[in-house]
C-alpha atoms as one frame of an Amber mdcrd trajectory, in Angstrom:
protein
   0.000   0.000   0.000   1.479   3.358  -1.004   1.891   6.374   1.289  -1.228
   8.198   0.059  -3.402   5.126   0.582  -2.016   4.736   4.118  -2.815   8.377
   4.890  -6.310   7.872   3.520  -6.887   4.862   5.746  -5.523   6.743   8.726
  -7.522   9.949   8.374 -10.196  10.134   5.636 -13.848   9.284   6.258 -15.504
   8.618   2.894 -19.142   9.453   2.070 -21.741   6.695   1.712 -19.027   4.127
   2.456 -18.937   1.255   4.939 -15.551   2.156   6.350 -14.882  -1.275   7.870
 -14.907  -2.724   4.342 -12.914   0.225   3.009 -10.118  -0.261   5.530  -9.702
  -3.898   4.474  -8.805  -3.093   0.875  -6.087  -1.270  -1.004  -7.876   1.770
  -2.463  -7.500   3.078  -5.991  -5.738   6.428  -5.588  -6.401   8.754  -8.523
  -3.585  11.161  -9.388  -4.476  12.512 -12.834  -7.016  12.481 -15.621  -7.520
  13.529 -19.207 -10.768  13.371 -21.113 -12.690  10.268 -20.018  -9.561   8.583
 -18.607  -8.331   8.529 -14.988  -4.908   7.353 -13.799  -3.848   5.983 -10.422
  -0.598   5.984  -8.460   0.467   2.728 -10.107   0.039   4.180 -13.591  -3.080
   2.153 -14.366  -5.724   3.801 -16.560  -9.497   3.657 -16.039 -12.490   4.937
 -17.961 -14.575   7.284 -15.814 -17.946   5.662 -16.501 -19.899   7.739 -13.976
 -18.282  11.127 -14.661 -16.804  11.256 -11.163 -20.186  10.825  -9.476 -22.174
  12.554 -12.237 -20.277  15.869 -12.232 -17.679  15.857 -14.996 -19.512  16.776
 -18.199 -16.783  17.485 -20.722 -13.964  15.305 -19.457 -11.037  15.975 -17.191
  -8.624  18.843 -17.953 -10.718  20.292 -20.737  -8.565  23.069 -22.238 -11.387
  25.642 -22.463 -12.413  25.272 -18.820  -8.783  25.114 -17.680  -8.076  28.368
 -19.506 -11.201  30.076 -18.140 -10.092  29.299 -14.576  -6.529  30.478 -15.264
  -7.809  33.777 -16.682  -9.988  34.304 -13.618  -7.106  33.470 -11.275  -5.189
  36.366 -12.814  -7.983  38.690 -11.655  -9.485  37.397  -8.363 -10.479  34.001
  -6.991 -13.231  35.032  -4.565 -14.974  37.971  -2.973 -18.087  37.999  -0.830
 -21.570  38.204  -2.316 -22.848  39.816   0.889 -23.148  43.460  -0.161 -20.955
  43.077  -3.263 -21.479  41.924  -6.849 -19.010  40.367  -9.283 -18.823  39.986
 -13.025 -18.601  36.177 -13.524 -21.545  35.425 -11.217 -23.706  38.104 -12.860
 -22.912  36.822 -16.346 -23.564  33.251 -15.228 -26.926  34.102 -13.667 -28.050
  35.767 -16.894 -26.853  32.792 -18.952 -28.616  30.255 -16.729 -31.890  32.179
 -16.965 -31.591  32.476 -20.726 -30.952  28.769 -21.173 -33.579  27.639 -18.659
 -36.328  29.705 -20.297 -35.933  28.380 -23.795 -39.234  26.872 -24.729 -40.316
  23.604 -26.288 -42.886  23.957 -29.102 -46.403  23.037 -27.984 -46.370  20.077
 -30.373 -43.365  18.712 -28.507 -45.221  18.364 -25.228 -45.831  14.858 -23.989
 -49.469  15.490 -23.114 -50.947  17.406 -20.228 -53.066  15.951 -17.467 -56.582
  15.526 -18.765 -58.265  16.273 -15.452 -58.046  19.490 -13.450 -56.652  22.308
 -15.567 -53.966  24.698 -14.474 -55.388  27.376 -12.227 -52.142  29.109 -11.377
 -49.816  30.193 -14.163 -46.097  30.269 -13.528 -43.911  33.099 -14.737 -40.550
  32.697 -16.375 -37.536  31.906 -14.252 -35.749  35.192 -13.618 -33.718  35.026
 -10.382 -30.694  32.959  -9.342 -29.498  32.224  -5.796 -26.003  30.706  -5.760
 -24.814  28.134  -3.226 -22.320  25.267  -2.978 -23.789  21.879  -3.967 -26.977
  20.007  -4.775 -28.104  19.731  -1.172 -27.744  23.450  -0.561 -29.487  24.307
  -3.838 -32.436  22.170  -2.738 -32.323  23.657   0.751 -32.738  27.110  -0.781
 -35.684  25.981  -2.912 -37.438  24.338   0.042 -36.962  27.342   2.325 -38.207
  29.745  -0.341 -41.249  27.602  -1.156 -42.042  27.193   2.542 -41.952  30.923
   3.208 -43.785  31.772  -0.023 -46.650  29.479   0.991 -46.890  31.212   4.357
 -46.662  34.767   3.068 -48.617  34.573  -0.187 -51.035  31.681   0.313 -51.671
  31.912   4.036 -50.591  28.325   4.691 -49.707  28.134   8.383 -47.789  24.850
   8.299 -46.452  24.338   4.769 -45.974  20.725   3.734 -44.224  19.094   0.790
 -44.889  16.073  -1.402 -42.153  14.012  -3.027 -41.714  10.611  -4.623 -41.118
   7.212  -3.117 -37.370   6.542  -2.759 -36.640  10.204  -3.467 -33.203  11.574
  -2.662 -32.632  15.336  -2.763 -29.567  15.808  -0.592 -28.258  15.487   2.944
 -28.905  18.861   4.560 -31.897  18.597   6.869 -34.414  20.370   4.641 -33.352
  18.387   1.586 -33.308  15.165   3.610 -36.827  15.899   4.843 -38.217  15.458
   1.335 -36.144  12.308   0.838 -37.712   8.881   1.256 -34.895   6.326   1.159
 -34.962   4.612   4.541 -31.261   3.694   4.540 -30.307   7.334   4.039 -32.968
   9.128   6.039 -34.376   7.026   8.879 -31.549   7.852  11.289 -32.364  11.568
  11.097 -36.116  11.145  11.532 -36.203  13.220  14.698 -34.457  16.114  12.960
 -36.519  16.217   9.761 -39.778  18.059   9.144 -42.767  15.982   8.036 -43.334
  15.509   4.318 -45.614  13.200   2.386 -44.636  10.544  -0.104 -46.408   9.332
  -3.230 -45.609   6.376  -5.449 -42.943   6.884  -8.082 -43.611   5.839 -11.689
 -41.315   2.813 -11.425 -42.695   0.898 -14.408 -40.467  -2.152 -13.931 -41.802
  -2.820 -10.412 -45.119  -0.978 -10.520 -47.952  -2.947  -8.846 -50.360  -1.545
 -11.462 -48.300  -2.679 -14.460 -50.046  -5.797 -15.736 -47.405  -6.585 -18.379
 -45.230  -9.667 -18.049 -41.445  -9.137 -18.168 -39.987  -8.656 -21.619 -36.477
  -8.060 -22.888 -36.997  -4.312 -23.182 -37.245  -1.172 -21.066 -40.380  -1.647
 -18.962 -41.685   1.761 -20.023 -42.001   0.444 -23.581 -44.326  -2.480 -22.848
 -46.124  -1.360 -19.678 -49.859  -1.974 -19.376 -51.509   0.414 -16.973 -53.974
   3.292 -16.718 -51.620   5.940 -15.316 -52.503   4.913 -11.775 -49.267   6.578
 -10.616 -50.616   9.929 -11.823 -53.939   9.218 -10.134 -52.121   8.690  -6.835
 -50.606  12.160  -7.106 -54.081  13.660  -7.661 -55.405  11.716  -4.663 -52.645
  13.068  -2.428 -53.252  16.672  -3.460 -57.024  16.348  -3.089 -56.702  14.762
   0.351 -54.278  17.410   1.590 -56.454  20.219   0.233 -59.332  18.990   2.373
 -57.223  19.722   5.468 -57.241  23.418   4.470 -53.457  23.295   4.637 -52.631
  22.523   0.980 -49.209  21.404  -0.151 -46.686  24.168  -0.575 -44.893  22.321
  -3.362 -44.121  19.009  -4.973 -40.457  18.044  -5.386 -39.418  15.969  -8.400
 -36.282  14.832 -10.179 -37.499  15.244 -13.766 -37.345  12.283 -16.193 -35.163
  10.084 -13.960 -34.694   9.572 -10.215 -30.999   9.020  -9.634 -30.231   7.665
  -6.169 -33.583   5.854  -6.143 -32.005   3.400  -8.579 -32.050   5.248 -11.915
 -35.848   5.155 -12.099 -37.089   6.752 -15.335 -40.496   8.328 -15.760 -42.650
   7.229 -18.717 -43.154   9.862 -21.357 -45.913  12.250 -20.332 -45.787  11.613
 -16.586 -44.108  14.894 -15.731 -46.466  17.044 -17.791 -49.489  15.307 -16.269
 -48.172  15.819 -12.749 -47.448  19.475 -13.451 -51.118  19.888 -14.367 -52.159
  18.449 -10.991 -49.711  20.645  -9.071 -50.961  23.767 -10.839 -54.574  22.742
 -10.470 -54.140  22.740  -6.708 -52.307  26.066  -6.609 -49.037  24.522  -5.439
 -45.506  25.097  -6.646 -43.206  22.689  -8.489 -39.569  22.191  -7.465 -37.396
  20.507 -10.094 -34.259  18.872  -8.713 -32.028  18.987 -11.799 -28.806  18.352
  -9.901 -28.254  15.119 -11.843 -30.475  15.615 -14.893 -29.467  19.139 -15.923
 -26.938  20.397 -18.471 -27.625  17.919 -21.255 -27.736  14.703 -19.221 -31.312
  14.022 -20.308 -30.413  14.380 -23.971 -31.270  17.083 -26.453 -34.827  18.461
 -26.307 -36.325  20.109 -29.365 -35.926  23.736 -28.334 -38.070  26.349 -30.059
 -36.372  29.223 -31.854 -37.415  31.652 -29.134 -36.643  32.405 -25.521 -39.067
  33.490 -22.824 -37.528  36.424 -20.920 -38.303  37.483 -17.381 -41.324  39.429
 -18.638 -42.956  36.137 -19.627 -43.528  37.230 -23.250 -41.789  35.183 -25.975
 -39.340  36.924 -28.234 -37.541  35.765 -31.307 -33.907  36.083 -32.200 -32.551
  33.009 -30.463 -30.831  30.611 -32.793 -32.786  27.482 -33.643 -31.325  24.312
 -32.206 -29.653  26.015 -29.242 -29.318  23.625 -26.342 -31.638  23.738 -23.381
 -29.985  22.912 -20.098 -32.891  21.265 -18.238 -34.673  17.918 -18.328 -38.046
  19.635 -17.755 -37.725  21.186 -21.212 -38.327  17.760 -22.747 -41.957  17.957
 -21.625 -42.520  21.691 -21.837 -42.773  21.957 -18.048 -41.945  25.235 -16.309
 -41.159  24.806 -12.580 -41.249  27.500  -9.901 -37.825  26.414  -8.661 -34.950
  24.621 -10.346 -31.931  23.331  -8.415 -28.723  22.763 -10.384 -25.257  21.717
  -9.216 -22.932  18.765 -10.043 -22.301  19.525 -13.731 -22.737  23.285 -13.356
 -18.972  23.894 -13.428 -18.266  20.867 -15.607 -17.118  18.953 -12.530 -14.330
  21.383 -11.676 -15.482  23.283  -8.597 -18.277  22.989  -6.017 -21.001  25.407
  -7.063 -24.789  25.302  -7.238 -27.718  27.524  -8.101 -31.430  27.758  -7.376
 -33.466  29.388 -10.124 -36.863  30.889  -9.347 -39.448  33.425 -10.496 -40.055
  37.123 -10.010 -43.188  36.242  -8.036 -41.160  34.369  -5.424 -38.514  37.096
  -5.335 -41.128  39.789  -4.755 -42.459  37.974  -1.676 -39.168  38.794   0.057
 -39.130  42.503  -0.766 -39.881  45.085   1.885 -38.489  47.820   4.067 -35.366
  47.134   6.088 -37.394  47.180   9.300 -39.883  44.603   7.953 -37.235  41.860
   7.963 -38.676  40.188   4.866 -35.137  39.446   3.687 -34.250  35.865   2.793
 -31.986  35.160   5.769 -29.881  32.428   4.214 -26.415  32.433   2.687 -23.094
  30.747   2.008 -19.527  32.033   2.331 -18.679  31.089  -1.250 -21.936  32.216
  -2.857 -21.243  33.430  -6.405 -17.583  32.383  -6.263 -15.726  33.841  -9.260
 -13.648  30.766 -10.068 -16.715  28.530 -10.061 -18.697  31.016 -12.141 -15.880
  31.291 -14.691 -15.729  27.510 -15.013 -19.525  27.319 -15.350 -19.602  29.953
 -18.105 -16.990  28.001 -20.058 -18.941  24.786 -19.521 -22.190  26.329 -20.766
 -20.405  27.662 -23.830 -19.137  24.169 -24.570 -22.613  22.683 -24.067 -24.074
  25.008 -26.683 -21.400  24.356 -29.285 -22.462  22.349 -32.296 -19.574  19.927
 -31.755 -20.707  19.118 -28.208 -24.337  18.667 -29.212 -23.390  16.299 -32.025
 -21.003  14.372 -29.764 -23.752  13.943 -27.169 -26.226  12.658 -29.734 -23.649
  10.204 -31.057 -22.734   8.983 -27.567 -26.395   8.572 -26.596 -27.069   6.461
 -29.689 -23.933   4.344 -29.225 -24.868   3.638 -25.619 -28.397   2.672 -26.640
 -27.140   0.196 -29.234 -24.448  -1.297 -27.018 -26.752  -1.724 -24.026 -28.986
  -3.989 -26.120 -26.330  -6.711 -25.847 -27.033  -6.970 -22.117 -30.511  -8.430
 -22.681 -28.801 -11.779 -23.321 -27.834 -11.951 -19.633 -30.453 -13.635 -17.408
 -29.434 -11.436 -14.471 -30.357  -8.254 -16.345 -33.969  -7.446 -15.538 -34.337
  -3.921 -16.881 -32.213  -1.471 -18.871 -33.251   2.146 -18.437 -31.761   4.952
 -20.468 -32.675   8.619 -20.537 -30.275  10.592 -22.684 -26.795  10.038 -21.306
 -27.970   8.384 -18.081 -28.349   4.615 -17.962 -29.222   2.124 -15.236 -29.060
  -1.659 -15.484 -31.060  -3.495 -12.814 -29.692  -6.867 -11.738 -32.114  -9.608
 -10.701 -31.947 -13.300  -9.882 -34.040 -14.171 -12.925 -35.480 -11.724 -15.438
 -38.611 -13.866 -15.865 -39.682 -13.301 -12.261 -38.023  -9.919 -11.496 -36.851
 -11.512  -8.203 -34.294  -9.111  -6.680 -30.972  -9.886  -5.072 -30.834  -9.270
  -1.339 -28.802  -6.115  -0.721 -26.554  -8.069   1.639 -25.350 -10.065  -1.377
 -23.721  -6.885  -2.732 -24.564  -7.894  -6.293 -24.007  -4.451  -7.746 -20.789
  -3.838  -5.838 -19.337  -7.186  -6.887 -19.957  -6.341 -10.532 -18.427  -2.859
 -10.293 -15.389  -4.311  -8.508 -14.957  -6.660 -11.465 -15.388  -3.719 -13.839
 -12.598  -1.825 -12.064 -10.262  -4.740 -12.714 -11.144  -4.298 -16.391 -10.294
  -0.616 -16.250 -13.789   0.872 -15.967 -14.906   2.814 -12.883 -18.485   3.346
 -11.783 -20.535   3.021  -8.615 -23.723   0.970  -8.227 -26.957   1.992  -6.538
 -27.803  -1.225  -4.729 -28.513  -3.740  -7.486 -28.523  -1.120 -10.237 -25.388
  -0.523 -12.304 -24.935   3.055 -13.501 -23.352   4.316 -16.704 -23.109   8.093
 -17.010 -20.010   8.863 -19.088 -18.482  12.286 -19.791 -19.652  13.849 -23.043
 -16.165  13.557 -24.541 -16.344   9.745 -24.334 -15.607   8.267 -27.749 -17.746
   5.506 -29.308 -14.876   3.069 -28.758 -14.656   4.019 -25.071 -18.429   3.696
 -24.664 -18.325   0.214 -26.204 -15.533  -0.716 -23.812 -17.601   0.479 -20.832
 -20.572  -1.676 -21.805 -18.331  -4.648 -22.633 -16.701  -4.404 -19.202 -20.138
  -4.349 -17.588 -21.319  -7.339 -19.616 -18.174  -9.396 -18.975 -18.260  -8.544
 -15.268 -21.866  -9.692 -14.897 -20.978 -12.942 -16.617 -17.938 -13.429 -14.373
 -19.901 -12.650 -11.214 -23.012 -14.765 -11.808 -22.489 -17.322 -14.575
């Protein structure tokens, strides 16, 4: 064991890691990276198949982001956002709002909820509150929605609704709308109460009458949108208490830590209709799904500014940064982090509307200020990296590379259907989850104590491919610079590792 590994064992406490197991193994110590490749202290190379826990969009040491940070270092690395403004953060806020408000043509919508119509329109996103990571971005959204419900809707005890097995971060507010027992049960006495509703988990949905097939369960499901009906039931029941929900919290298109659970096309738009129909707000947790991860939506050749009126002049085909844009959904709050800086620096942002912002305006003596902040809010280095990342995302070369990579992954993943331990393959854009089961014909799961997913990813590491499982679900989320050959190698390593582990 080298010196760095010994120091790690002596002093470092790793997140989401059973440290007794960790201390019994020689860790991989990463010392450098380039593109989609990481290198360790022994000189071994690995493909970064989960983008360094879903953060690194464009690859390691991208020259454009490196140069943007160097230029900013020559000016200033950080100054406080309390009472001061700075150029990179201001430019970034404007760019995020521009990108987030690009609209999907009406024909591109997946279908709105056919029941209660929207009774509360939502304005364009116009304000940005910067913070440090996904948890803090969600914390900001939850606090703002809570106080907005009290001030503007007269709700005395605001309550939130989120999905089964939801994960939205580890700060106490974010954890309060999480519903993964392993992560959240220990902090039950510290969390505020929130309600849970079934997630649209087609593969294991009790209302899906379809027998298992060798395809994504969303493609052959047989149901009557009971999952949407459950959301309507929850809102109706809570409304009868005269303390309606303040907001519903959703990871759009795919729930990450829940086990890469994708939503069937149209679910999000239908749920938005229910939320609006009950006068509540919608919080979109785009920490994982934002910045192109969900693929390329068909963006209209217009942008909706803060005034809410469309205007022309935006180039057709420009990239939208959010998963909600795939279904024409406009949330009241959007939390972004992870890929915001391209995986370079910890930075996050919460986007919201003028209506929410106005609820916190008042005289100094009224104390309507949003009393919340972070030391590194609007950090110049992070903002410079994020601006460079957004510029890359909107380049034609990046958009074409992402489309190519998405298609290559889709074709290569088909080879996994030959494995009896592969129950479901779920892909949304450049996010993919492969659920391992004892037998695909019965969907019988492995017991978590068997460490099925971890055993496979350990075998993948020996083949030079790094990723991290979510229980029995294997995750592939490569950087956008990943070549077709590298993507094929990632899937081949996964396939060969499953065969080695179970056959």
